[in-house]
N, C-alpha and C positions, 0 to 999 in steps of 0.2 A: 744585724739590728743594733741600734745605739744602746749604750748602757742606760738603764732606767733613770739614773740620776740626770742624764743629759737631755731627756725628753721634756718638752714644754710642760710646765705645770698647768693643770686644768684650770686653775683660777686665773692664769695669765692669758688664756685663749679668749680673743675678742668674740663676744656672742654675735650671732647673726642679727642684724638690725630688724626689729619688729615694728609693725605699723604703729604710729602714734595713736593711742586710743582717743586722744582729744581731737585728732584731725577729722574733718568731715568726710564721710564715705563718698565714694565716687557716685555722681548723680546717675540715676537710671532713668530711661525714657518713661514718660507718663502719657496718659491719654492725650493731654494737651500738646505734648511734644510731637506725637506721632500723627495727630490729626484730631478731628472732632470726636468727642466721646459719643457713645451710643445714644445716651439720653438727649444730647443736643442735636443729633443727626435726625431724629424722628420728628417730622413736622408737628408743630404744636396746634392746639385747638383753634387758635385764631387763623393760622394758615389754612387749616382744613375748611373752616367756615368760609374763608375768602375763595377757596377753590370751588366749593360746592355751590356757593351763592352768587358769585360774580363771574366765573370763567364762562366763556361762550359754550353753549351746549350743543353737542352733536344731535341732530334730529333726523338724519337720513335713515330710513327704516332698514335699508340693506346693510349699512355700516353697523347699526345697532344690533341687527341680527347676528352679524359675524362676531362683534365684540361680546355679546351675551353668550354665544356658544363657546367661544374661546375662554371666557372667564369661568363659565361653568366647568369646562374640562379641566382648567388649571386648578381651580379650588378643589374639585373632586379628587384629582390625582395627588394633590399635596396634603390633603386632610387625613391625618392619622385617625384611627378608629378608637383611640383611648380618650374617652370624655365622660363627664359625669353629669352634664346638664340634662334636665328633663323637659324643658320648654324650648321652643324654637328661639334661636338667636338671630336677631334682625339687624342689618346694617345698611346704611346708605353709602354707596361706594362710587368714587369717581375714577374713571379709567381713561387713559390717553388713547389716541387713535391707533397707536402701535401696540396697545394691549397692556401697558404698564398700569399698575394700581397706584394712583397718585395720592389718594387719601380716602379715609372712611370715618364714619361716625356711628356709634351705637344708637339704635332706635329704641330698644327696650333695655331695662336694667340688667337682665340676665346677659345680654350681649356684652356689656362692660365687665360684669363679674367673671365671665368665662371666656374672655377674649383670647387668652393664651391657649385655649383648647381649640382654636381655629388657626388656619394657616395665614391669616391676613397680615400679621406682623412680619412674618418671614417673607412674604411676597411683596411687601410695600416697597415702592421705588423711593430710594433716599438720594436726593440730589447732592452733588459734591459740596455746593455752597449752603446746604441745608434749607434753601428757600424753594418751595415748590412753585412751578410756573402757574400763573392764574390767567394768562392771556392766550393759552392754547385751548382749542376746543376739546371738550371731554364728553364722554358718555356717562350718564348717571344711572345706577341700577340699585334695585332692592335685592340684597343677597340674604338668603335665609339658610341657616344651618339647622337641620331638623334632627331631633333626637333619634330618629330611625336611620340616620346616616346619609340622608339625601340632602343635596344642595339644590336650591331653587334660585334662579336669576331672572328677574323681570325688570323692564324699564321703570325708573323711579317715578317719572311723570306719566300718569295714565293716558294722557292724550298723545303720547309718543308711542305709536303701535309698532311692535315687531313686524317685520315684513311678512305679509301673507297675501295671497291672491285676493283682490277686491273685485267688486262687480265690474268696475271699469277695465280691469286687467284680465277678465275671463277670456280664455282662448276662443278663437273663432272656430266653430265646429259645424259639420254638416248635419243632414237629417238623421234623426235617431232611429236605430234599428229596434223594432218592437217584436219581431217574430220570435217566439219562445225557443223553437228548435235552433234557429240561427244563433241566438244568444247563448244557448247551452254549448254549441260547438265552439264559439269564440271564447267562451269562458274557460274551457279546457285548454285551448291554445294559449291564451294569455297567462294562465296559471303556469304552464310549462315554461313559457318564455321568461317570466319573472323569476321562477325558481332557478333558472339557469344562470342568472346574474347575481343572485343574492350571495353575500360573502359566505364562504364555507368555513365558518369559524365556530369553535365551541363557545357556548355562552352567548350566542346571538340574542340580542334583546336585553342583555344585562345593563346596557348603557342608557336605556330609557325606561321610565316607570309607568308608561301608559301606552295603549295601542296606537300605532301610527296608521292613519287612515288617508287614503288617496282616491280621487276620482279619476279614472283612466278612460280616455276616448280611444277606441280600437276599431280599425276597419276590417271588413271581411277578408282582406288580403293579408292581415296580420301586421299592420302598421300601427304603431302607437302615435297618435296625432298630438295628444296633450296629456299632461299629468297635473292634477290640481291637489296640492297638499291641503288637508283640512285645517291645519293650524301651524303655529310657529315650530312646534316640536317636530311635526311631520316634515316641514320645510327643511329643517336642520339636517335630517338624515336622508334626504332624497338622493344626494350624490353617493353617500356611503353605501346605500342599498343597491346602487347600480341602476336605479330607475331612470335617471336622466339620460343614461346611455341608450335607452330603448327608443327615445323620441325621434321620429323621422320629421325633419324640419321642412320637407318639401311643401311649399304653400298650396300646391294643387290638392293635397290630401284633405285640406280643410273643407272642401266641397263634397267629399265622399260620404256615403252613409257610414254611420259609426254606432257601435254599441257602447253604452256607458256602464262602467263596472266599478264596483267598490273593491279596492285592494287594501287589505289590512295585514300589517306585520305586528303581531302581538308582542307584549313584553316578555313572552316566553320564546320568541323567535319563530313563531308559527305563522306561515303564510296562509291567508284566506282570500279567495276571490269569488265574487258573486255579482250578478247584474245589479246595477245601482238601485233599481226599483224592486229587486227580488225576482226569484224564478216564477 
């Protein structure tokens, strides 16, 4: 080691340069640098009004049925059950044909107050250029979030009906079987046949809050000629329940004698089958 006298004096050591306090700090990215900010990306009220009032409206009942069912499922699955409102929240919602939620407006005051307790903001489609399209056809729906945790989706315009069998679309069926003994025999056969296709899932019925009712035309040989859902809710679940798989599309069966039966799947998942006019 060098003698202490020959070591550099601490006062003579050049200090490590420190940043100039007066120099501006290095710029960091801002919302403007990295893209549109959240507040500017959400469509404004004028855009939503233009969407709901001027965009072409989807009116095909089959398309609206599908959109309503998908929207109901999406909202129900995305809605957390932590909320504090006590009155229904009602919204007018515009949906693209691919299912995207393009815009919505509150219908009542509570719907605006408790908006963040719904999944609508999280599910809203935000275009890159922040301008929602108003020239594409949309479906319009009334969406209600109920305090009991249920979501209801209906067409916004009453004259636009969700697809359901009409008198003109009723299936062609043959002579009705009236014999009580024959009806009782067919009733048991039909019950067993439907029970065999129902989903074997715990909690069957939890997805709907009302009984699903169907009118079933059934031949003495055990062929299901036609199934008529009683309403849009029953129509929605006809495939899920496996009922559509039972239909025999042979045109010749339409001329056969048929028993008419009421098939009910309750909101508890219970199957009930009885002659349409009772035993």
